C-alpha positions, 0 to 999 in steps of 0.5 A, a space after each residue: 315768714 316761711 311756713 314750717 313743716 307742719 303744713 295744714 292739709 288744706 294748704 298742702 292740697 292747695 299747693 298740690 292743686 296749683 302744681 297739677 294745674 301748671 302741669 296741664 297748662 305746660 302740656 296744653 299743646 300736646 293733645 296726646 297727653 292724658 290727665 283724665 280718665 276720659 280720653 276726650 278731655 285734653 290738657 287745657 280742658 283738664 286745667 279748666 276743671 282745676 282752675 275754679 278751685 283755685 279762685 281763693 288763691 287769686 288776689 286779682 279777680 280780673 286775672 282769674 276771669 282772664 285765665 278762665 277765658 284763655 283756657 276756654 279759647 285755647 282749648 278750641 284754638 289748639 285743636 284747630 291748629 292741629 287740624 282737628 276741627 271735630 275735637 274743637 267742636 267736642 271741646 265746645 260741647 264739653 265746656 257747655 255741658 260741664 262749665 258753661 261760658 263766662 259770656 254768652 257771646 263767647 260761645 257764639 263767636 267760638 262756634 262761628 270760628 270753628 264752623 268756618 274753620 278760621 284758624 287764624 282768626 284775630 280773636 284767636 290771635 288776641 287770646 293766644 297760648 303765649 298770652 295764657 302762659 304770661 297771665 298764668 306767670 303773673 298769677 304765680 308771681 303774686 302767689 310766690 310773693 306771699 309764699 316765698 319758701 315754696 320751692 315746689 312752685 318755684 321749680 314749676 315756675 321755672 318750667 313754665 318760663 321755659 315753656 313761655 320762651 319756647 312758645 314765643 319762638 314758635 309764635 315768631 316763626 309762625 308770623 314769619 312763615 305761615 299765611 294770615 288768612 285761610 279759605 274754607 277748604 278741607 283739612 287735608 287741602 289746608 295742611 298741604 297748602 300751609 306746608 307748601 307756603 311755609 317751605 317756600 317762605 322759610 328764611 335762611 337765618 345763618 350760613 351753612 358754610 364758612 364760604 357763604 359767610 365771607 366772599 371777597 370780591 377778588 382773591 388777588 394779593 394787594 399791590 402798590 404801583 409806583 410811577 414818576 410824575 413829571 414836573 409839569 403834571 405835578 405843578 398842574 395838580 398843585 395849581 388846580 388844588 389851590 383854585 379849588 381851595 379858593 372856591 371852597 373858601 368863597 362858598 363857605 364865607 358868611 355874609 356880614 351881619 348887620 347891626 340893627 337899631 334894636 341891637 344897638 339899644 341892647 348894647 347901650 343898655 348893657 353898658 349902662 348897667 354893667 359898664 364898658 368892657 363887661 361884654 360877657 355879662 352883656 351877652 348873657 342879658 340880651 340876645 345879640 343873634 350869635 355875636 361874640 364879645 369882640 363884636 360887641 366891643 367893635 360895635 361900641 367903638 363905632 358908636 363912640 366914633 359916631 358920637 352916638 354914645 359918650 
């Protein structure tokens, strides 16, 4: 049942908080966007401040923990992707002083990654920004299922889905064109090397000209050549074709199948049970190795002539 206009202040504040959280997540990769008075607090860090206040709106506690970890990891990863290693270190210190870490080994792992400047570390790849958007989308779907008339959050969900699709395209482009491992070099050298590799490996997806789309092997007009064939050549072609046909027929002819004593037993039992002439029923009861009803009838005649059956 939809909630009326007389919303309680607590519920209204809750939904406003969710909208504020979504706005920060959608701007997560735009480090120049500021939501806090402190300019050092980037969008995902600001989202991490709001997220604990929404814990009561999350039915799945494991999902709440996953979003917490993803916000922390991506706050560091986004800075490293932009080449701002110092900002990544500052983000780690900010989380340590203001929120702490859900797992102690998480702080050690991220500190090592930042120190060694491993932008494409598998850990950062597994906790990617696209995964963050997908997890937040799962949270929203569950919330809207309980609050179907919340038009404000529905609109925010559409915007989040658009961001998710754009992020998926960026991830695919990164996997195709950027290197998977980097050496411990300076930030300027790293940027120069990545730009060179990306330009070198960039693929041409669609032709820029219609002439590139279709190039015929020859622009000559088709023509038909007609000539009279002598009778001697025609008869030779006909005879050669008949010889080839005979050869093919000889090759495709199957060797005759031999009747074994076991197959004769099956045939006798079938006739005894169903009667003579009921070959289709007999075929259904026993395996005659691909034989037909006509073959069974012919074999029965052979057995009768040999006086093996009466």
